[in-house]
Residue, then its C-alpha position, 0 to 999 in steps of 0.5 A: x379259626x381264630x379265637x381271642x379270650x375276653x373278660x366275659x367270654x370268647x370271641x371266635x370268627x373264621x379266617x380262611x386258610x390257604x387251602x380255601x383261598x389259595x394265593x389270593x389270601x397269602x399274597x398280601x402277606x408277601x407284600x406286607x413283609x416286603x414293606x416292613x423289611x424295606x421300611x426298616x432297611x431304608x430308615x436305618x440306611x437314612x440314619x446311617x447317611x446322616x451319621x456318616x455326614x456327621x463323621x465327615x463334618x467332624x473329620x473336616x473340623x479335625x483337620x482344621x484343629x490339627x493345623x491350628x495345633x501344629x501352628x500354635x505359638x503359645x499354650x493359650x492359643x493351643x488351649x483355646x483350640x482344644x476347648x473349642x473342639x471339646x465344645x464341638x464334641x459335646x454338640x456331637x454327643x448330644x446329637x448322637x443321643x437323639x439317635x438312641x430312641x429311634x434306633x431302639x424302636x426300629x431294632x426292637x420292633x423289627x426283632x420283636x415282630x420277627x420273633x413273634x411271626x416266626x413263632x406263630x409260623x413254627x406252631x402252624x398258626x399261619x392264619x393268625x400270622x397273616x392277620x397280625x401283619x396288617x396292623x403291625x405293618x401300618x403302625x410300623x410305617x407311621x412310627x418310622x415316618x414320625x421318627x424320620x422327621x425327628x432325625x431330620x430336624x436334629x441333623x439340621x440343628x447339629x450342622x448349624x451348631x457345628x459350623x457356628x463354632x468360634x474355632x473356624x475363625x482362629x488363625x495360628x502363625x505358620x512358623x514354629x509350633x507346639x507338639x500335639x497335646x495328649x487330648x488332641x491325639x486322643x481326639x484324632x484317634x477317635x476320629x479315625x474310627x468308623x462311625x458307630x451308632x448305639x441303640x440303647x441296650x441293644x448296643x451298636x448295630x450296623x446296616x449290614x448286621x440289620x440287613x443280615x438279620x432281617x433277610x435270614x428271618x425272611x428266608x426262614x419264614x418262607x421255608x416254614x411256610x413251604x414246609x407247612x403246605 
């Protein structure tokens, strides 16, 4: 029995329990749980792939920057190469900002849904738990699809901006050269770090971290379901 309070009364309707309907009622919950987790996993994996592609493009351009700086003959040529690379970093920063909102939705939705579902299972309200999976699973999939289009479009714009920079056409003389400037060394050190993404106030989260969270929640959910039988 599921009851929702309304402004003028209470809406009550019967929901079959596990004893009444058996596996036929609880089978959809396993399908929808797997669908929600798979959508979160593969969408986050897609974001990681795009971000790794961004890191590879930046690494290739950094090699070009290193060659230009080592072969530069004067301060003007060195300054021009560094300025072009700073412009590229600005493009990368704007593209990374696009990731924040989709990642916030993905992580907040997954963790919030897991907390709500686990709380209902612990309290023994398995009927309400199963009923709530239907709208959440379909709405969640729709949001992920829309945000996937946003990420794809932004990645194409980022790649166009990265490859259209002036600094690819710069050529320094091979004889002699100036030592690396401090800002160039800082750029090279930053490029050697693993690619990370940030989901607003949730902080940087990696694909293995999200996978462990979701798999642990799923395991505990199945454990509680078995204990309630």
